[in-house]
N, C-alpha and C positions, 0 to 999 in steps of 0.2 A: 503493499499500500504506500509506503513512504520511501521506496527504492533504497533501503539500507541506511538511510539517514536517520538520525535521532530527531524525532519531531519535537517542535517547541510547543509551549502551552496553548497557543492559539490554534494550532493544528489539532492537538489532542482533544481540546474541548470542542472545537468545531466539528471534528470528524467522529467523535465518539459520544459526547454528552448531548449535543443538539439532536442527532438522530434518535437517541434513546428517549429524549423528552417528547419528540414528535410521535414516536411509537406509542408511548404511554398516553399521550393526549388522545390518540385515535383509538385506544383500547378501552373496552368496558371494564370496570372493576379495578382500575389502577390508581385509585385515590391515595393510598398509603405510599406507594413508591413516588408518586408525584409530590406529595407533601415533603417527603425526605429530600428529594432532589432539589426542590425549590427552597428548602431550608438551607441546603448546602450553598445555593446561589446567594442567599441572604447573608450567610456567614462570609462569603467572598466579598460582599458589598461592605462589610465592616472591617475589612483588612486595611492595615495601614499602608500596605504596598499598593501603589497606583496601578502597576502592571497586572496584579490580580483582579482589580476592579475593572480594568480595561478588557481583560479576557472575558469576563462575565457579560459585558455589554456587546463588544464587537464580535466575539466568536460564538457566543451562545444565543443571546436574545435576538440580535439582529439576523442571525441565521434562521430563526423561527418564522419570521414574517408576521405582519400585523394580525392576520386572522387567528393564528395559533396563540399569539400573545394575548389576544382578547380572551380566548378560551381558557388560557392558563392563569388568568388574573386571580381566580379564587384560591390558587395554591401559593401565590407569591407573598412575600413579606413586604413591608412598607418600602424599603429602599429599591427592591427589585421592581415593584409596581411603578414607582416613580420613573425609573429608567425605562421600563417597557412603555409607559405612556409617552415619554419623549420620543422613543423610537417609532411608535405608531403614528405620532403627529408629524414626523419628519417627512 
C-alpha cells in the first residue's frame, strides 16, 4: 500500500481511520465503536501538539465529507463538532 516507505501520521489516519469511520457510519448497530472512535478524535483535539490536531482535521474529518460529518455529529465531542462545522461550511 505504501510501497515500502514508512507512512506518516496523515497517511495512516487518512488511509486507516477515515475509512473505518465511514464503514461504521454506514453500518447498523455500530454506536459503541463510533463513540470510542470519536472520543479518540476529541482526545486528539486536546493535544498540545498542533500536528496532532492538524491530522484530526485534515486527514480524518476533511476526508469524510460534509454528508458523513453531518451524520457523525451525534458521536462527536465539542471540539470535534466545532471543527466539523467549519469544514462543512467551507
